[in-house]
C-alpha positions, 0 to 999 in steps of 0.5 A: 090945607087945601083952601089955604094953598089953593091962592099959592097954587094958582098964583104960581100957575099963571106964569107957567100957563102964559109960558106954556102958551108962548111955548107951546105944550112940549116945550114947556118940559125943557123948562122944568127940566132945565134946573136938573140939566144945569147941576148934571152939567156942572157937578157930572158932566164938567169934572168928566171933562176936566178929568180928560184935560188933567189927564193930558197935563203935567207938573204940580200946579192945579190950575189948567192954564199953568199945566203943560200939555204931556199928550198920552204920557200918563197913560203910556207911565201907567201902562209901562211894563215888561211883565203886567203879570210881575208889578216889579217890572213896571215903571209904576208898580204900585199901580199894578199892584193895587189893580191885582189887589183890586181884581182879587178882591173883586173876584172874592167880595163879589161872589161871596156877596152875591152868594150870602145875599141869595142864601139869605134872602131866600131865608127870610122870604121864608115863614119863619118866626121874627122874619121883620127882626132879622131882615132888620138886623140884616140891613141895619150894617147898611145904615151905618157910616163906612168909617164907623164900620171900619173902626169897629171891627179894626178895634176888634181885630187890632193886636190888643182887641177884643177877639185877641183878648177873648182868644188870649182868655180861652188860652189860644194865644193871639193873631196879628190879624192886620199885620199879615197880609193874607189875614189882613186881605181876607178881612178886608173882603168880610168887612166889605161884605158885611157891610153892604151884604143887607143891601143886595139881600133886600133887593133879592128878596124883593125880587123873589116876592114879585114871583107869582106864588101860584108857579111855586104850587104848580111846581110842588103839585108836580112833585118837584124837588126844592133843588129843582124849584130852585134851579128851574123856576127860581134862579131863571126868574130871579136873573134881572134882579141878580143882573142888577144886583151884579152890576152894583156890586161889581162897581161897588166892589171896584170903587172900594176905598173908605172902609178898607183905608180907615180898616187898614190903611193900604197895608201891610205893605200894599196888601190891601190897597186897591185902585182907588187909594192908589188915585187918591194917594197919587193925586191928594196924599202923595208928595209931589202931587201928580194929578195928570196921573191920578186922573188917567188912572181914573180914566183907565178905572171908569172904561174898565167899569163901562166895559164889563157893565156892558159884557154883563148887560149883553150875556144877561140880554143873549140868555133872555134872547136864547 
């Protein structure tokens, strides 16, 4: 195989060798970076710039040239509230309801996600029977499409679903799991944890396996209790990995949309409407479509995510330096 590729590679090498002689060894790197930089500029940096521009314009028109400038009016509309703890006093009450739902959802989802992922990773890190099988079982939901996951659990929990059929068969009666606000919200948290826990378990499992075994052996020789080993050895050495899991799960939690939207549609009422769904409905699904307001909401969300991530990294750095 190499004999056939060698002439081809030699031909490809000729122009790059000549280009390297002209540009020098340091500048030639930019030739290889340029395609990636162009893709980043077109699909990442340009949308950010357009989003900022749209957030400062109004009307239903799509083209920026047809949209009048409104300055910071969209931000003012979103942030206009007499009492931020009471969405009914806000000009855009659905925005603040979605913000409240998102905060509550993230607190519960990240807490349960990290806790169960850590427990699962510790168990799977032990020398148990069929360990490879159980690792695959916990990771399998991650491979499924979020919409598929949502439809499976919707089929189970709907009014005439599998769970109610089983409960009625046992004489327990049926429950409107997705028609009561608190139940629908709780199942949305469960759905998200179930669907993504395997990914974070895998990360924590890799972190656990990176901890040297001789550290545990030394602690066992000193007759340290399992809880003391976990608190003084496992958690401190796993802290960098835990930070990665916290940041990723936080961002994922705030960006939750597709699976919950397919699961409950944001209902009942606005009980499971989160910030990304508000942006989607405002900019694309609602009538009239308000691209400027949706862009402003997405920028506020981006700022919050950046601040939270920076605070997490700073807290972790302070803990390490201390």
